Steps between C-alpha positions, in 0.01 A plus 500: 500500500864450575737353244639219713674220314473652153871586472599151612256348252643705214858406593401134530336497158804659337729254679287205396507615138879541504540163672276337239707652218826382661359152545380481140837626371680235705264230380540603135877523534510154651283350228704655218840418664617861514776575750476825689704649778259380772417175322136421420446343843601825669250705301225247560568470875534876530164543331340251736653672804390844385147375434479337845618819669244697298226260609592549867492879455161468327365296793638756745322779313178300499517441875576870560198598290273255683629616838429863407144412396437336836635796701241733654457829318482846645245758390770701319565232231 
């Protein structure tokens, strides 16, 4: 079996986790009125953007995996 889409899935999961952490940090900074260099809104929006990009990469990996499963196999595999 070929490893199609696994690298993209791993990258997407790491990106989603980092995006979630950035979003939570921005949310907590906004609730506690801390001022940071990027402002709490910047951290929160950056976390959302990173999570959305990770979700698109995850979907791309899923489609690549499904496409590979549908492809005809040769006798050598």
